[in-house]
C-alpha positions as CSV (number, residue, x, y, z in Angstrom):
1,M,-5.7,25.3,-7.2
2,R,-7.2,22.6,-4.9
3,S,-5.0,20.7,-2.5
4,A,-5.3,17.6,-0.6
5,L,-4.0,16.9,2.9
6,V,-3.3,13.5,4.7
7,V,-3.0,13.6,8.4
8,V,-1.4,10.7,10.6
9,M,-1.7,11.0,14.2
10,H,-0.6,9.1,17.3
11,T,-2.2,8.2,20.5
12,Q,-1.1,7.0,23.7
13,A,-3.8,4.7,25.3
14,V,-2.2,1.7,26.8
15,C,-5.6,-0.3,27.9
16,D,-8.8,-0.4,26.7
17,P,-9.7,2.9,25.1
18,I,-13.3,3.4,26.7
19,E,-11.9,2.3,30.2
20,E,-9.1,4.8,29.8
21,R,-11.5,7.5,28.7
22,A,-13.4,7.2,31.9
23,R,-10.2,7.4,33.9
24,I,-9.1,10.5,32.2
25,L,-12.5,12.4,32.3
26,N,-12.6,11.8,36.0
27,A,-9.0,12.5,36.7
28,Q,-8.1,14.8,39.8
29,P,-4.8,16.7,40.1
30,S,-3.9,14.1,42.6
31,D,-3.2,11.7,39.6
32,P,-1.0,14.2,37.6
33,L,-0.5,11.9,34.5
34,L,-4.3,11.5,33.7
35,H,-5.1,15.0,34.8
36,T,-2.6,16.2,32.3
37,M,-4.3,14.2,29.6
38,R,-7.6,15.7,30.8
39,L,-6.5,19.1,30.5
40,Q,-5.3,18.5,26.8
41,W,-8.4,16.9,26.0
42,D,-10.1,20.3,27.0
43,E,-7.8,22.0,24.6
44,Y,-8.9,19.7,21.8
45,L,-12.4,20.2,22.5
46,G,-11.8,23.8,22.9
47,A,-11.2,24.1,19.1
48,L,-14.8,23.0,18.6
49,P,-17.0,26.0,19.5
50,A,-20.2,24.0,18.8
51,A,-20.7,21.6,21.5
52,G,-22.8,19.4,19.4
53,H,-20.1,19.0,16.8
54,H,-20.3,15.2,16.2
55,P,-16.7,14.3,16.8
56,A,-17.2,15.8,20.3
57,R,-20.5,13.9,20.9
58,M,-18.9,10.6,19.8
59,M,-15.7,10.9,21.8
60,F,-18.0,11.3,25.0
61,A,-20.9,8.9,24.0
62,T,-19.7,5.9,22.2
63,K,-19.1,2.8,23.7
64,D,-17.2,1.5,20.6
65,A,-13.5,1.7,20.9
66,S,-12.7,2.3,17.3
67,Q,-15.2,5.1,16.9
68,F,-13.8,6.7,20.2
69,R,-10.6,6.7,18.6
70,G,-11.6,8.2,15.3
71,A,-13.6,11.0,17.3
72,L,-10.7,11.7,19.4
73,A,-8.3,11.9,16.3
74,E,-10.7,14.5,14.7
75,C,-10.6,16.6,17.6
76,M,-7.0,16.4,18.0
77,A,-6.5,17.0,14.1
78,A,-8.9,20.1,14.4
79,W,-6.9,21.4,17.3
80,F,-3.5,21.0,15.4
81,L,-4.6,22.7,12.3
82,I,-6.2,25.6,14.1
83,E,-3.9,26.2,16.9
84,K,-0.5,25.1,15.5
85,L,-0.9,25.8,11.8
86,K,-3.2,28.8,12.4
87,L,-5.8,27.6,9.7
88,R,-9.5,28.4,9.4
89,V,-11.3,25.1,9.6
90,V,-14.6,24.2,8.5
91,A,-16.4,20.9,9.4
92,L,-18.5,19.3,6.8
93,A,-21.9,18.1,8.0
94,P,-22.8,14.5,7.1
95,G,-24.5,14.3,3.7
96,R,-25.7,11.9,0.9
97,R,-22.3,11.7,-0.8
98,P,-18.9,10.9,1.0
99,D,-17.0,14.1,1.9
100,P,-13.7,14.5,3.9
101,D,-14.0,15.5,7.6
102,F,-12.6,19.1,7.3
103,V,-11.8,21.9,4.8
104,A,-8.8,23.9,6.1
105,Y,-8.4,27.5,4.5
106,F,-4.7,28.6,3.9
107,E,-4.8,32.1,2.5
108,N,-8.4,31.4,1.3
109,E,-7.4,28.3,-0.6
110,P,-9.1,25.1,0.4
111,I,-7.3,22.0,1.7
112,F,-9.4,19.0,2.1
113,V,-8.6,16.8,5.3
114,E,-9.8,13.4,6.1
115,V,-8.9,12.1,9.5
116,K,-8.5,8.3,10.5
117,S,-7.1,6.7,13.5
118,L,-4.6,3.7,13.4
119,V,-3.3,1.9,16.5
120,V,-0.2,-0.4,16.0
121,P,0.5,-3.2,18.5
122,P,3.9,-2.2,20.4
123,H,6.0,-5.1,19.1
124,A,4.8,-4.7,15.4
125,S,7.3,-5.3,12.6
126,A,8.2,-2.5,10.3
127,S,6.2,-4.4,7.4
128,H,3.2,-4.7,9.6
129,V,3.2,-0.8,10.2
130,R,3.9,-0.1,6.5
131,D,1.1,-2.4,5.5
132,R,-1.4,-1.0,8.0
133,I,-0.7,2.8,6.9
134,V,-1.1,1.7,3.3
135,Q,-4.5,0.0,4.1
136,R,-5.8,3.0,6.1
137,I,-4.9,5.3,3.2
138,D,-6.8,3.1,0.8
139,D,-9.7,2.8,3.1
140,A,-9.9,6.8,3.1
141,I,-9.9,7.2,-0.7
142,P,-13.7,6.2,-1.2
143,Q,-14.7,9.1,1.2
144,L,-12.6,11.7,-0.8
145,S,-15.0,12.2,-3.8
146,G,-11.9,12.5,-5.9
147,V,-9.9,14.7,-3.5
148,A,-7.1,12.8,-1.9
149,V,-7.3,13.6,1.8
150,V,-6.4,11.0,4.6
151,C,-5.9,11.5,8.3
152,L,-4.6,8.6,10.3
153,A,-4.5,8.8,14.2
154,L,-1.5,6.4,15.0
155,R,0.1,5.0,18.1
156,L,3.5,3.6,16.6
157,P,5.9,1.2,18.3
158,R,8.6,3.9,18.2
159,S,8.9,7.7,17.9
160,L,8.1,9.2,14.5
161,E,11.9,10.0,14.0
162,E,12.7,6.3,14.7
163,E,10.0,5.2,12.4
164,R,10.7,7.7,9.6
165,Q,12.3,5.2,7.2
166,T,9.2,2.7,7.5
167,L,6.8,5.7,7.2
168,V,8.6,6.9,4.0
169,T,8.5,3.5,2.4
170,A,4.7,3.2,3.4
171,M,4.1,6.6,1.6
172,Q,6.0,5.4,-1.5
173,H,3.4,2.5,-1.7
174,A,0.4,4.6,-0.5
175,L,0.3,7.8,-2.1
176,T,-1.6,8.3,-5.4
177,P,-1.5,11.4,-7.5
178,Q,-4.6,12.9,-5.7
179,V,-2.7,12.8,-2.2
180,S,-0.8,15.9,-1.7
181,A,0.9,15.4,1.5
182,V,0.7,13.2,4.7
183,L,1.1,15.1,8.1
184,A,2.1,12.6,10.6
185,L,1.3,13.9,14.0
186,E,2.3,12.1,17.3
187,E,0.9,12.8,20.8
188,R,3.7,12.1,23.5
189,I,3.7,12.2,27.2
190,E,6.8,14.1,28.5
191,I,8.1,14.8,31.9
192,N,10.1,18.0,32.7
193,P,12.9,18.2,35.0
194,S,10.7,19.3,37.7
195,G,8.5,16.1,37.4
196,F,5.6,17.7,35.9
197,F,3.9,15.8,32.8
198,R,3.0,17.5,29.6
199,V,1.7,16.6,26.3
200,D,3.9,17.3,23.1
201,H,3.0,16.9,19.6
202,H,5.6,15.9,17.1
203,A,4.9,16.3,13.4
204,L,6.4,15.4,10.1
205,V,5.2,16.2,6.8
206,F,5.4,13.7,3.8
207,S,5.0,15.7,0.6
208,N,4.1,14.0,-2.7
209,T,6.4,14.9,-5.4
210,R,4.0,13.6,-7.9
211,A,0.8,15.1,-6.4
212,A,-1.6,16.2,-9.0
213,F,-2.4,19.2,-6.8
214,P,0.6,20.3,-4.7
215,L,-0.1,22.0,-1.3
216,P,0.4,25.8,-1.3
217,R,3.9,26.8,-0.4
218,G,4.1,27.8,3.2
219,V,1.3,25.9,4.7
220,F,3.5,23.7,6.7
221,A,6.0,26.3,7.7
222,G,7.9,25.3,10.8
223,V,6.9,21.6,10.4
224,R,9.8,19.1,9.4
225,Q,9.2,17.9,5.9
226,V,10.2,15.0,3.8
227,K,9.8,14.8,0.0
228,V,8.5,11.4,-1.2
229,D,8.4,10.3,-4.7
230,G,4.9,8.9,-4.3
231,G,2.1,8.8,-7.0
232,Q,3.0,5.5,-8.5
233,R,-0.4,4.0,-7.9
234,R,-3.6,5.4,-9.2
235,G,-6.6,4.9,-6.9
236,S,-10.3,4.4,-7.9
237,T,-11.0,8.2,-7.3
238,G,-9.0,11.6,-7.9
239,P,-8.4,14.0,-10.5
240,S,-11.0,13.6,-13.6
241,K,-9.6,13.4,-17.2
242,G,-9.9,17.1,-17.3
243,G,-7.3,17.5,-14.5
244,D,-10.1,18.8,-12.0
245,C,-11.1,17.5,-8.5
246,I,-14.7,17.0,-7.3
247,M,-15.0,19.6,-4.5
248,P,-17.0,18.8,-1.3
249,R,-20.2,20.5,-1.7
250,A,-19.9,22.7,1.6
251,A,-16.6,24.2,-0.1
252,I,-18.6,25.2,-3.2
253,R,-21.7,26.4,-1.5
254,C,-21.4,29.1,1.0
255,P,-18.4,27.8,3.0
256,R,-18.9,29.9,6.0
257,A,-22.5,28.4,6.4
258,R,-20.9,25.1,8.0
259,E,-18.3,26.5,10.1
260,D,-18.6,24.2,13.1
261,I,-14.9,24.8,13.7
262,S,-13.0,28.1,13.2
263,G,-9.5,29.0,13.5
264,G,-7.1,31.6,12.5
265,A,-7.9,34.3,10.0
266,P,-8.3,32.9,6.4
C-alpha cells in the first residue's frame, strides 16, 4: 500500500532570516545561543551526504527569505526522518513532472513526503493560523502527482501543545482523502539548569482517519499522535477511480539510483 505524509515544522528566526543566517553561520562559542543553532544546522546538513543536494545549496546561497526557509525546512525534515524515525530517505531529483521532495521507506514501503515552510506572526489569531495551514496544504497538493504529501515548516505563536486544538481544526478543514497524516515538528530553543542552550524538537502526528492510504502501523512509534476525522474535502489530485495513486517516477524506477539522502536500514 502506498502512503502519504504531511510534515509541519517550526523555526525560531526572530529577524530577517537572511541576516539571521549570516549571524548563525559565523557564530563563535562566545555567542552560545547562535553557536548552538550553528551546531544544530551542522546536524541537519549531516543528514545530506551529497554536498550538492539542492536544499543545502539553496540554504547557503539564496538571498530570498522564502526560499531559504523552504531549504532549511527540507534539511530539518530529512534529518528528523532519518535520525529520529530511522527511515531510509531518498531525495527526488527535479524533473518535468511535479514530485514530492522525499520518499521515506519504512520496512520497504514508500511514504511520499512534501516539505513546505510557514512562519506565522507572533500575535496571529487562531483563525489566521488555521487558514494559513489550510492554504499551505492546498498549495502543496498540485506537487504531489496524486499522492497527498505536504510538509509545512512552521513558527507558531505558541507551542504545539498550546496550539493543538487550532491544529486539529485546521486538519479537519485541510485533509483530503489522499493525505494520510500530518507530522507537526517544532524546533525550540531550551536552556538547561546549567545555563547551556540546546535545540529540542517537539512533534505531533495528526493521522487522517479517512485517508485513502493509511500510514503503516509503527512508522511513528514514540511520537505523540492525534486522530483527525479528515477527508471531508476532495482535492484536484489524489486516488484515481481505480483506487491507485500516481507514484513519483523515482520510486518506480530503481529507487536506490537517486539516494541523495540515506538513513536507517530499509
